[in-house]
VMD Tcl script that builds the backbone (N, CA, C; Angstrom):
set m [mol new atoms 156]
animate dup $m
set s [atomselect $m all]
$s set {name element resname resid chain x y z} {
  {N N UNK 1 A 41.422 75.324 79.582}
  {CA C UNK 1 A 40.924 76.174 77.987}
  {C C UNK 1 A 40.960 77.077 77.456}
  {N N UNK 2 A 41.645 78.102 77.007}
  {CA C UNK 2 A 41.585 79.167 76.332}
  {C C UNK 2 A 40.002 79.868 75.784}
  {N N UNK 3 A 39.591 80.671 76.348}
  {CA C UNK 3 A 38.087 81.078 75.966}
  {C C UNK 3 A 37.689 81.410 74.039}
  {N N UNK 4 A 39.021 81.639 73.591}
  {CA C UNK 4 A 38.948 81.187 72.324}
  {C C UNK 4 A 38.066 79.994 71.669}
  {N N UNK 5 A 38.953 78.888 72.195}
  {CA C UNK 5 A 39.068 77.368 71.942}
  {C C UNK 5 A 37.342 77.352 72.218}
  {N N UNK 6 A 36.828 77.830 73.587}
  {CA C UNK 6 A 35.628 77.808 73.678}
  {C C UNK 6 A 34.653 78.095 73.078}
  {N N UNK 7 A 34.930 79.170 73.074}
  {CA C UNK 7 A 34.178 79.713 71.948}
  {C C UNK 7 A 34.034 79.677 70.550}
  {N N UNK 8 A 35.213 78.983 69.372}
  {CA C UNK 8 A 34.839 77.912 68.088}
  {C C UNK 8 A 34.222 76.824 68.331}
  {N N UNK 9 A 34.678 76.404 69.875}
  {CA C UNK 9 A 33.619 75.348 69.706}
  {C C UNK 9 A 32.397 75.301 69.363}
  {N N UNK 10 A 31.504 76.719 70.426}
  {CA C UNK 10 A 30.338 76.858 70.246}
  {C C UNK 10 A 30.355 77.057 68.923}
  {N N UNK 11 A 31.059 78.121 68.377}
  {CA C UNK 11 A 31.005 78.018 66.986}
  {C C UNK 11 A 30.701 77.275 66.172}
  {N N UNK 12 A 31.158 76.582 66.371}
  {CA C UNK 12 A 31.189 75.216 65.224}
  {C C UNK 12 A 29.954 74.250 65.658}
  {N N UNK 13 A 29.727 74.025 66.441}
  {CA C UNK 13 A 28.584 73.462 66.748}
  {C C UNK 13 A 26.955 74.155 66.380}
  {N N UNK 14 A 26.813 76.006 66.497}
  {CA C UNK 14 A 26.041 76.614 65.827}
  {C C UNK 14 A 26.092 76.335 63.868}
  {N N UNK 15 A 27.254 76.249 64.156}
  {CA C UNK 15 A 27.378 76.146 61.986}
  {C C UNK 15 A 26.912 75.074 61.695}
  {N N UNK 16 A 27.253 73.936 62.600}
  {CA C UNK 16 A 26.089 72.512 62.377}
  {C C UNK 16 A 24.976 71.955 62.616}
  {N N UNK 17 A 24.527 73.611 62.940}
  {CA C UNK 17 A 22.741 72.814 63.028}
  {C C UNK 17 A 21.983 73.870 61.884}
  {N N UNK 18 A 23.077 74.670 61.820}
  {CA C UNK 18 A 22.539 75.352 59.770}
  {C C UNK 18 A 22.605 75.048 58.930}
  {N N UNK 19 A 24.433 74.240 59.061}
  {CA C UNK 19 A 24.411 73.670 57.177}
  {C C UNK 19 A 25.403 72.939 57.978}
  {N N UNK 20 A 25.917 71.818 56.894}
  {CA C UNK 20 A 27.001 71.042 57.177}
  {C C UNK 20 A 28.750 70.848 56.865}
  {N N UNK 21 A 28.755 70.432 58.305}
  {CA C UNK 21 A 30.890 71.120 58.212}
  {C C UNK 21 A 31.552 70.703 57.354}
  {N N UNK 22 A 32.724 71.033 57.175}
  {CA C UNK 22 A 33.605 70.876 55.508}
  {C C UNK 22 A 34.045 69.407 56.681}
  {N N UNK 23 A 35.366 68.708 55.873}
  {CA C UNK 23 A 36.194 68.155 56.686}
  {C C UNK 23 A 37.199 68.240 57.860}
  {N N UNK 24 A 37.221 69.643 56.845}
  {CA C UNK 24 A 38.413 70.347 57.945}
  {C C UNK 24 A 38.105 71.194 59.695}
  {N N UNK 25 A 36.634 71.596 59.053}
  {CA C UNK 25 A 35.967 71.602 60.394}
  {C C UNK 25 A 35.510 70.831 61.697}
  {N N UNK 26 A 35.156 69.763 60.620}
  {CA C UNK 26 A 34.586 68.738 61.609}
  {C C UNK 26 A 36.271 67.803 62.561}
  {N N UNK 27 A 37.385 68.386 61.611}
  {CA C UNK 27 A 38.490 67.156 62.764}
  {C C UNK 27 A 38.820 68.698 63.174}
  {N N UNK 28 A 38.355 70.188 63.134}
  {CA C UNK 28 A 38.590 71.202 63.876}
  {C C UNK 28 A 37.999 70.849 65.527}
  {N N UNK 29 A 36.645 70.810 64.721}
  {CA C UNK 29 A 35.818 70.342 65.707}
  {C C UNK 29 A 36.341 69.316 66.830}
  {N N UNK 30 A 36.597 68.260 66.546}
  {CA C UNK 30 A 36.687 66.952 67.124}
  {C C UNK 30 A 38.493 66.991 67.948}
  {N N UNK 31 A 39.208 68.468 68.085}
  {CA C UNK 31 A 40.178 68.237 68.111}
  {C C UNK 31 A 40.348 69.151 69.446}
  {N N UNK 32 A 39.151 69.673 69.130}
  {CA C UNK 32 A 39.109 70.709 70.130}
  {C C UNK 32 A 37.943 70.159 71.307}
  {N N UNK 33 A 37.079 69.890 71.044}
  {CA C UNK 33 A 36.467 68.527 71.761}
  {C C UNK 33 A 36.693 67.753 72.736}
  {N N UNK 34 A 38.131 67.174 72.311}
  {CA C UNK 34 A 38.931 66.605 72.831}
  {C C UNK 34 A 39.879 67.228 73.654}
  {N N UNK 35 A 40.570 67.817 73.160}
  {CA C UNK 35 A 41.152 68.532 74.651}
  {C C UNK 35 A 40.712 69.372 75.342}
  {N N UNK 36 A 38.552 70.079 75.053}
  {CA C UNK 36 A 38.095 69.941 76.051}
  {C C UNK 36 A 37.983 69.406 77.549}
  {N N UNK 37 A 37.361 67.725 76.372}
  {CA C UNK 37 A 37.729 66.950 77.503}
  {C C UNK 37 A 38.689 66.124 78.600}
  {N N UNK 38 A 40.003 66.461 77.306}
  {CA C UNK 38 A 40.793 65.938 78.371}
  {C C UNK 38 A 41.255 67.325 79.604}
  {N N UNK 39 A 40.899 68.263 79.767}
  {CA C UNK 39 A 41.244 69.432 80.604}
  {C C UNK 39 A 40.045 69.248 82.091}
  {N N UNK 40 A 38.812 68.604 80.978}
  {CA C UNK 40 A 38.031 68.590 82.673}
  {C C UNK 40 A 37.964 67.660 83.320}
  {N N UNK 41 A 38.992 66.286 82.694}
  {CA C UNK 41 A 39.000 65.430 83.186}
  {C C UNK 41 A 40.152 65.567 84.274}
  {N N UNK 42 A 41.559 66.695 83.726}
  {CA C UNK 42 A 42.594 66.263 84.308}
  {C C UNK 42 A 41.880 67.419 85.855}
  {N N UNK 43 A 41.411 68.480 85.051}
  {CA C UNK 43 A 40.816 68.955 86.390}
  {C C UNK 43 A 40.323 68.572 88.149}
  {N N UNK 44 A 39.063 67.669 87.336}
  {CA C UNK 44 A 38.776 66.908 88.188}
  {C C UNK 44 A 38.978 65.521 89.048}
  {N N UNK 45 A 40.122 65.121 88.391}
  {CA C UNK 45 A 40.843 64.217 88.883}
  {C C UNK 45 A 42.081 64.939 90.099}
  {N N UNK 46 A 42.523 65.984 89.523}
  {CA C UNK 46 A 43.085 67.433 90.347}
  {C C UNK 46 A 42.443 67.006 91.815}
  {N N UNK 47 A 40.893 67.794 91.805}
  {CA C UNK 47 A 40.258 68.242 92.769}
  {C C UNK 47 A 39.913 66.937 93.518}
  {N N UNK 48 A 39.865 66.022 92.878}
  {CA C UNK 48 A 39.252 64.620 93.586}
  {C C UNK 48 A 40.904 64.101 94.821}
  {N N UNK 49 A 42.474 64.771 93.958}
  {CA C UNK 49 A 43.142 63.927 95.320}
  {C C UNK 49 A 43.408 65.029 96.507}
  {N N UNK 50 A 43.071 66.301 96.153}
  {CA C UNK 50 A 42.998 67.414 97.010}
  {C C UNK 50 A 42.099 66.913 98.360}
  {N N UNK 51 A 41.308 66.429 97.917}
  {CA C UNK 51 A 39.878 66.276 99.556}
  {C C UNK 51 A 40.008 65.088 99.928}
  {N N UNK 52 A 40.734 64.137 99.227}
  {CA C UNK 52 A 41.376 63.035 100.332}
  {C C UNK 52 A 42.190 63.474 101.034}
}
mol reanalyze $m
mol bondsrecalc $m
mol representation Tube
mol addrep $m
């Protein structure tokens, strides 16, 4: 995942602690988090198959 996407996830997290996110920001956060989780899972699956 690009550094910009991770930075945006963190930025939205900071904003969420300061104020309520708009509907658009919440949707963006949901999409970015889902992509991040998918990439982590993909990376873990790749590591697991390399060690077997």
